C-alpha positions in Angstrom: 46.2 -10.5 -110.8 44.9 -13.8 -112.0 46.9 -17.0 -112.7 45.9 -16.9 -116.4 46.6 -14.5 -119.1 43.9 -11.8 -118.8 41.6 -10.9 -121.7 40.5 -7.6 -120.3 37.0 -6.6 -119.3 35.3 -7.6 -122.5 32.1 -9.5 -123.2 34.2 -12.4 -124.5 37.7 -13.8 -124.2 39.2 -15.5 -127.3 42.6 -17.1 -127.9 44.0 -17.0 -131.4 45.9 -20.2 -131.2 44.4 -22.5 -130.6 41.0 -20.9 -130.4 39.0 -23.9 -129.2 36.7 -22.1 -126.5 35.1 -18.8 -126.0 33.5 -17.4 -122.7 31.1 -14.5 -122.5 29.6 -12.6 -119.4 26.2 -11.2 -120.1 26.6 -8.5 -117.4 30.3 -7.9 -116.5 29.5 -5.2 -113.9 26.9 -5.8 -111.2 25.9 -4.5 -107.8 24.8 -6.6 -104.9 23.6 -5.9 -101.3 25.2 -7.8 -98.4 23.0 -10.6 -97.4 21.4 -10.7 -100.9 22.5 -12.3 -104.2 23.1 -11.4 -107.8 23.4 -13.6 -110.9 25.6 -13.3 -113.9 25.3 -15.7 -116.9 28.5 -17.2 -118.3 28.1 -18.4 -121.9 30.6 -21.0 -123.1 31.1 -22.2 -126.7 33.3 -25.2 -128.0 35.0 -24.0 -131.1 37.2 -27.1 -131.4 36.8 -30.2 -133.5 36.5 -32.7 -130.5 34.3 -33.2 -127.6 35.7 -31.1 -124.7 35.0 -31.0 -121.0 35.4 -27.7 -119.1 36.0 -26.9 -115.4 34.6 -23.5 -114.2 35.7 -21.7 -111.0 35.8 -18.2 -109.6 39.1 -16.5 -108.9 39.9 -13.4 -106.9 38.7 -11.8 -103.6 35.0 -12.7 -104.4 35.7 -16.4 -104.5 34.8 -16.8 -100.8 31.2 -15.7 -101.5 30.7 -16.4 -105.3 30.0 -19.8 -107.0 29.4 -20.8 -110.6 27.0 -23.7 -111.4 27.5 -26.1 -112.9 31.1 -26.4 -112.1 31.8 -28.6 -115.1 30.5 -28.7 -118.7 30.9 -31.1 -121.6 30.3 -29.7 -125.1 30.3 -31.2 -128.5 32.2 -29.3 -131.2 30.3 -26.1 -132.2 27.9 -26.3 -129.2 27.2 -23.5 -126.6 26.0 -23.8 -123.1 25.4 -21.4 -120.2 26.6 -21.5 -116.6 25.3 -19.2 -113.8 27.6 -17.2 -111.6 26.0 -16.3 -108.2 27.3 -13.6 -105.8 26.2 -13.9 -102.1 28.2 -11.4 -100.1 27.8 -11.8 -96.3 26.0 -9.1 -94.2 29.1 -8.3 -92.1 31.1 -5.2 -91.2 34.2 -7.1 -92.3 33.1 -6.8 -96.0 33.5 -3.1 -96.9 31.2 -1.3 -99.3 33.3 -0.9 -102.4 33.8 -2.1 -106.0 35.7 -5.4 -106.4 37.1 -7.2 -109.5 36.3 -10.9 -110.2 37.0 -13.5 -112.9 35.7 -16.8 -114.0 38.3 -19.4 -115.2 37.2 -21.8 -117.9 39.8 -24.6 -118.1 39.5 -27.3 -121.0 40.5 -30.7 -119.9 41.9 -31.9 -123.3 43.6 -28.7 -124.3 44.4 -26.9 -121.0 46.6 -24.3 -122.8 43.4 -22.9 -124.3 41.9 -21.7 -121.0 40.1 -18.4 -120.9 39.4 -16.0 -118.0 36.6 -13.5 -118.5 36.6 -10.6 -116.0 34.1 -8.3 -114.5 33.4 -6.1 -111.4 31.0 -6.4 -108.6 30.0 -3.5 -106.3 29.2 -4.3 -102.7 26.5 -1.9 -101.6 26.5 -0.3 -98.1 24.1 -1.3 -95.4 23.4 0.2 -92.0 22.9 -1.7 -88.7 23.4 -0.8 -85.1 23.5 -2.8 -81.8 23.0 -0.6 -78.7 22.9 -1.6 -75.0 22.6 0.1 -71.7 25.2 -1.3 -69.2 23.8 -1.7 -66.6 20.1 -1.1 -67.2 19.3 -0.6 -63.5 21.6 1.7 -61.5 21.3 3.2 -58.0 22.7 5.9 -55.8 21.8 8.5 -53.2 22.7 11.7 -55.1 23.5 10.4 -58.6 24.3 7.2 -60.5 26.4 6.4 -63.6 25.9 3.9 -66.4 27.2 3.5 -70.0 25.6 3.3 -73.4 27.4 0.9 -75.7 26.9 1.2 -79.5 28.4 -1.2 -82.0 28.3 -0.5 -85.8 27.3 -3.8 -87.5 27.1 -2.1 -90.9 29.9 -2.0 -93.6 30.2 1.8 -93.6 31.0 4.5 -91.0 28.0 5.8 -89.0 27.3 9.0 -87.1 25.1 8.5 -84.1 23.1 10.9 -81.9 22.3 10.0 -78.2 19.5 11.5 -76.1 18.2 10.6 -72.7 14.7 11.4 -71.5 12.2 10.5 -68.8 8.5 10.9 -69.1 8.0 12.2 -65.6 10.7 14.9 -66.0 12.1 14.1 -62.6 15.7 13.5 -63.6 18.7 15.4 -64.9 20.6 13.3 -67.4 24.0 14.1 -68.9 25.5 12.1 -71.9 29.2 12.5 -72.8 29.7 12.5 -75.7 26.3 13.1 -77.2 27.4 12.3 -80.8 29.4 9.3 -81.9 31.3 8.4 -85.1 31.7 4.7 -85.4 33.7 2.7 -88.0 32.4 -0.6 -89.3 32.6 -3.3 -86.6 33.7 -0.8 -83.9 32.2 -0.7 -80.4 32.0 2.8 -78.7 30.8 3.8 -75.2 29.2 7.0 -73.9 28.9 7.8 -70.2 25.5 8.6 -68.8 25.0 10.4 -65.4 21.6 10.4 -63.9 20.5 12.4 -60.9 17.1 13.2 -59.3 15.8 16.8 -59.3 14.6 16.3 -55.7 16.5 14.7 -52.8 15.1 11.7 -50.9 15.9 12.0 -47.2 14.3 8.9 -45.8 12.1 5.9 -46.6 12.4 3.2 -49.3 14.3 3.5 -52.5 12.4 5.2 -55.3 12.6 3.9 -58.9 12.8 6.5 -61.8 12.4 5.0 -65.3 14.1 6.7 -68.2 15.2 5.8 -71.7 18.1 6.5 -74.1 17.4 7.0 -77.8 20.2 6.0 -80.3 19.5 7.7 -83.7 21.6 7.8 -86.9 22.7 11.4 -87.5 22.6 11.1 -91.3 20.3 9.2 -93.7 21.9 7.0 -96.4 22.2 8.4 -99.9 19.4 6.8 -102.1 21.6 7.3 -105.1 24.2 4.9 -103.7 22.1 2.3 -101.8 18.6 1.0 -101.6 19.2 -0.3 -98.1 17.0 1.4 -95.4 18.6 3.6 -92.7 19.4 2.0 -89.4 16.3 2.1 -87.1 16.6 4.3 -84.0 17.1 2.2 -80.9 15.3 2.9 -77.6 17.0 1.6 -74.5 14.9 1.5 -71.3 16.6 2.0 -67.9 15.8 2.6 -64.3 17.5 4.8 -61.7 16.8 3.7 -58.1 17.2 6.7 -55.8 18.4 5.7 -52.4 17.5 7.7 -49.2 20.2 10.0 -47.9 19.6 8.7 -44.4 19.4 4.9 -44.3 17.0 3.2 -42.0 19.6 2.1 -39.5 20.3 5.8 -38.6 16.7 6.1 -37.2 17.0 2.9 -35.3 20.3 4.1 -33.8 18.7 7.4 -32.9 15.7 5.7 -31.2 18.1 3.5 -29.2 20.1 6.5 -28.1 16.9 8.3 -27.1 15.8 5.2 -25.1 19.2 5.1 -23.3 19.0 8.8 -22.5 15.5 8.4 -21.2 16.6 5.4 -19.1 19.5 7.4 -17.6 17.4 10.4 -16.6 14.4 8.5 -15.3 16.1 5.5 -13.5 19.9 5.4 -13.4 20.7 9.0 -12.6 18.3 9.3 -9.7 19.6 6.1 -8.3 23.2 7.2 -8.6 22.5 10.6 -7.1 20.6 9.0 -4.2 23.5 6.6 -3.5 26.0 9.6 -3.7 23.8 11.7 -1.3 23.5 8.8 1.2 27.3 8.4 1.1 28.0 12.1 1.6 25.4 12.3 4.4 27.2 9.4 6.2 30.5 11.1 5.8 29.2 14.5 7.1 27.5 12.7 10.0 30.8 10.9 10.8 32.7 14.2 10.6 30.3 15.9 13.0 30.5 13.0 15.4 34.2 13.1 15.2 34.3 16.8 15.9 31.9 16.5 18.9 33.5 13.4 20.4 37.2 13.1 19.2 38.0 10.5 21.8 35.4 8.1 20.3 36.6 8.9 16.8 40.2 8.0 17.7 39.2 4.7 19.4 40.7 1.6 17.9 38.6 0.2 15.0 36.8 3.5 14.4 37.6 5.1 11.0 38.6 8.7 11.1 36.6 11.2 9.0 38.4 13.2 6.3 38.0 16.5 8.2 38.3 15.3 11.9 41.0 16.5 14.2 41.5 19.9 12.5 43.3 18.5 9.5 42.6 20.3 6.2 39.6 19.0 4.2 39.5 18.8 0.4 39.5 22.2 -1.0 39.9 23.9 2.4 42.9 25.5 4.2 44.5 23.9 7.3 44.2 25.5 10.7 46.7 28.2 11.5 47.1 29.5 7.9 47.4 33.3 7.9 44.7 35.6 6.5 45.2 37.7 3.4 46.8 41.1 4.2 44.3 43.9 4.3 41.3 41.7 4.6 38.7 43.0 6.9 35.3 44.5 7.1 36.2 48.2 7.4 34.4 50.9 5.5 34.8 50.9 1.8 36.2 47.4 1.7 33.0 45.6 2.2 32.1 43.3 5.1 30.6 40.0 6.2 26.9 40.2 6.9 25.2 37.4 8.7 21.8 36.1 7.4 18.9 36.3 9.8 19.4 34.0 12.7 18.1 30.5 12.1 18.0 29.6 15.7 20.5 29.2 18.5 24.1 29.1 17.3 23.4 30.9 13.9 26.5 32.3 12.1 27.8 35.5 13.6 26.9 34.6 17.2 28.2 32.2 19.8 27.8 28.6 18.9 25.3 26.7 20.9 25.3 22.9 21.1 27.5 20.5 19.1 26.4 21.5 15.6 24.3 24.4 14.2 23.3 25.7 10.7 25.6 28.4 9.4 25.3 31.1 6.7 26.8 34.5 5.9 26.9 37.1 3.2 30.1 38.7 1.9 29.7 41.9 -0.1 32.3 44.3 -1.6 32.7 47.2 -4.0 35.6 48.1 -6.2 36.3 51.1 -8.4 37.3 50.6 -12.1 40.8 49.2 -12.1 40.7 48.7 -8.4 40.4 45.9 -5.9 37.9 45.1 -3.2 37.7 42.5 -0.5 35.2 41.3 2.2 36.0 38.6 4.7 34.5 36.6 7.5 36.6 35.2 10.4 35.7 31.9 11.9 35.2 32.1 15.7 37.7 30.5 17.9 36.6 27.0 19.0 34.3 26.5 16.0 34.8 24.4 12.8 32.8 25.3 9.7 31.6 22.6 7.4 30.7 24.5 4.2 28.3 22.8 1.7 27.1 25.7 -0.5 28.5 28.8 -2.1 26.5 31.2 -4.4 28.2 34.1 -6.1 26.1 37.1 -7.4 27.2 39.7 -10.0 23.8 41.4 -10.9 25.3 44.5 -12.6 27.0 42.7 -15.4 30.5 44.0 -14.3 33.7 42.9 -16.0 36.5 41.6 -13.9 37.4 38.6 -11.6 35.8 37.3 -8.5 37.8 35.0 -6.2 36.7 33.1 -3.0 39.4 31.7 -0.7 39.3 29.9 2.7 42.2 30.3 4.9 44.4 31.5 2.0 43.3 28.7 -0.4 41.2 29.5 -3.5 38.0 27.5 -3.7 36.3 29.5 -6.6 37.5 31.9 -9.3 35.0 33.4 -11.8 34.9 35.9 -14.6 32.3 38.5 -13.7 31.1 38.9 -17.3 30.2 35.2 -17.5 27.4 35.0 -14.9 24.8 36.8 -12.9 24.5 34.2 -10.2 26.5 30.9 -9.9 26.0 28.2 -7.3 28.7 25.7 -6.1 27.2 22.8 -4.1 29.9 20.6 -2.4 29.0 16.9 -1.8 32.0 16.7 0.5 32.0 19.7 2.9 34.9 22.1 2.8 36.3 22.8 6.3 37.1 26.3 7.6 39.2 25.9 10.8 38.9 28.1 13.8 40.2 31.7 13.4 40.5 31.2 9.6 39.1 33.7 7.1 36.6 33.3 4.3 37.6 36.1 1.9 35.8 37.5 -1.1 38.1 39.4 -3.6 37.0 41.4 -6.6 39.3 42.9 -9.3 37.2 45.4 -11.2 38.0 46.2 -14.9 34.8 47.8 -15.9 31.5 48.4 -14.1 28.4 47.1 -15.8 24.9 48.5 -16.4 22.1 46.7 -14.4 18.9 45.9 -16.4 16.4 48.8 -16.4 18.9 51.0 -14.6 21.6 53.6 -15.3 25.3 52.8 -15.6 27.1 52.3 -12.3 30.4 53.8 -11.3 31.8 50.8 -9.3 31.7 47.0 -9.4 29.5 45.5 -6.7 29.4 41.7 -6.0 28.4 39.4 -3.1 28.7 35.8 -2.0 26.4 33.7 0.1 28.2 30.9 2.1 26.3 28.2 4.0 26.9 25.0 5.8 27.1 23.9 9.5 29.1 25.1 12.5 30.4 22.5 15.0 32.6 22.7 18.0 36.2 22.4 17.0 37.8 19.2 18.3 40.5 19.5 21.0 43.8 18.0 20.0 44.6 14.9 22.0 48.1 14.0 23.1 48.2 11.2 20.5 47.3 13.7 17.8 50.0 16.2 18.8 52.6 13.4 18.8 52.0 13.2 15.0 
């Protein structure tokens, strides 16, 4: 192992020929703690007959942290002198805790072939030291947050570590994975920490929750093998900032939306409806004027109304369309009932003047699985401008209700979906002379009126209202088209 002939682990090392020097270690085996120091005395004697100079150095693995002083000695024949060997092992995880051999080489300058190398052993004692950090120390989240606990073993022997997370207010749930670590010398190991609050924060400012992580050695050092104290437990402070589930901009956006809705219902919508009503009123007035005086309506430069001249209006049937077969007001099939007269020219009687209010009731009954109809025929020479239709199904029947004008459907409803339903038309629907307003009911199942017994037939009605004007007489120019 050493570059010179070993003498064995003895208290002295002698050479028989020539035996000019002897070297003796007072304590061949010693123990030393990393970061500390230990001394061994090396006694050297000149057995020769001349003055000799000796050079001393340490050989082996300990030479990096061992030194002998003085490094040179000069002895007269028969004289003895001491040198001191000092061990200073570094406090580092790179130097393991174990027993290591060493040797001191004593080399004469005049007779180098008489060198001696006394040997011994030094035991490096274990020490324990930890470095722990929380990365990051402050973490945030709405429901939970994650961080890491980093632990590095700065000792020269393996260490077992226990981790525990606590908070004094007991407002957090904390999970450490893993909870126990085994770390080799110089190794850095991480554990994952998940933190969540026991109560949710819906709104407001972020709420800080302080907590701490304790890093504790799982086993104490054996006092028989080391005098070094155990590694001190480390306490790592941290903070979890709980963020609100609903950020502040959500409430700002909701307030803006509420302001816009309020603005719509209080200012914009009434203005729009007023403008639409004025436009419709103008169109109705123009249609009535056109019906009363078709010559003026057809004059150059005068715009024609959508319903003038007997042409079909939106949603209405054209003049001359046939009525549905079987429609009528006979017994059992229902009939048209006029509302109380509202003055001259009311519906159901002869029209008086250019334009009068109009309203009528249509009622019908139908057996389960059957069909019922009621109709109203527009008088000859009159044009109906319908602006309102209200359907009634008070019994809660099941089936289908259909309203048609001159063979064209204007409303179809499922009886089970309503009790009364109103249809206002901004643009009047025209019913030409001799056309029919027909109410049709297909009954699947009669209903039971509130606070009454079950019925045996479906019974529905419709109220139609608007205005009745004199039908325009076609002009030669109109008939040419």
